[in-house]
N, C-alpha and C positions, 0 to 999 in steps of 0.2 A: 504494500500500500504506500502510495506517495505521501510524503509529509505535506501538511497544509502550510499556508503562509504563516500562521501563528507559531507552529512548531519550528519552522525554519528561522523565523525571526528570533526565537528564543535561543536556538543553537548559535546563530551568528552573534547575538548579543554576548553569549558566553565566551566565544572566541575573541571578540573585540575587547571584552573586559579583561581577559587574560593578557592580551596585547598591551593594554594601558597599564596594567599592574606590572608587567615585565619592564616597560619603559621607566616607570617610577623606581623600581628596584635597581635598575641599571644606573640611573642618575644617583641614587643613594650610595651605591657601591663606588661609583666614580668619585663622589665627594669624600668618602671615608677611606677608600682603598684598604678595606679590611680583608686580609687573606683568607680568613675562615669562611667567608662568603663567596669566595672565588668560583666555586663550582656552580652555585646558584646564578652568579653573574654570567658565566659562560652558557648555562642553560637558557637564561633569559635572552641573551644575545642571539642564540640560535633561533629561538622562537620569533624574535623581532625580525631577524633577517628573512626567515621563511615567510612571515606574514607580508613583509615588503615585497618579496618575490611574487607572492600570489597576487597582491594588489597590482603590481606592474603588468601582470599577465591577464588581468581581467579586461574586457572591452571597456571603452571609456564611459559609457552610460552606467555600467555595473559598478565601476570604480567610484563614480560620482555618488551613486546611491549609498554604497557601503561607507564611504568617507563621511558624507553629510548626515546620514541617518544614525550611524553607529559609532564612528570615531570622533568626529567633531561635534556630533549631536546638535546640528544647526537648529534654528528655531522651527517650531511646529509648522508644517506645510511650506517649507522652504521651496519645494518643487513647483509651487503654483505658477511661478514665472517661467517655468520651463515646459511643463507637461499638463495635459488634462488629467483628471483624477484616474480615469480608466487606464490611460497610457502609463502613468506613474506606477500603478499597482501591477500592471503587466511587466514593466521593466524591473520593478523591485522583485517580483517573483522570480524572474529570470536571473537577476543579480544574485539573489540568495542561493539559488540552485548552482549557479556558476561557482560562487565562492565555496560552498559546501562540497562541491565535487573534488576540490583539492584536498580536503580532509578525509575523504572516504577511501 
């Protein structure tokens, strides 16, 4: 059974939350340079690099949706200047599937 938009949104939210947490932990490590957290730092760097790689390989519309909806969390309905509601949800559905395909 195919996941619905709500399920995919939840999954992508979890991945992007992990990405944001990894970025914060990397900045904290770089500020402190504590060797006991080096393995966590390296793990976070790998996740960040993988996530950047995935974003770079999404089509432009998908990348815009993921960045604006999940990473930057732009204002509600930021997409109104770009898309009709039905177009936005069609592209968002496609973007979520595209992103999640890299993690499966």
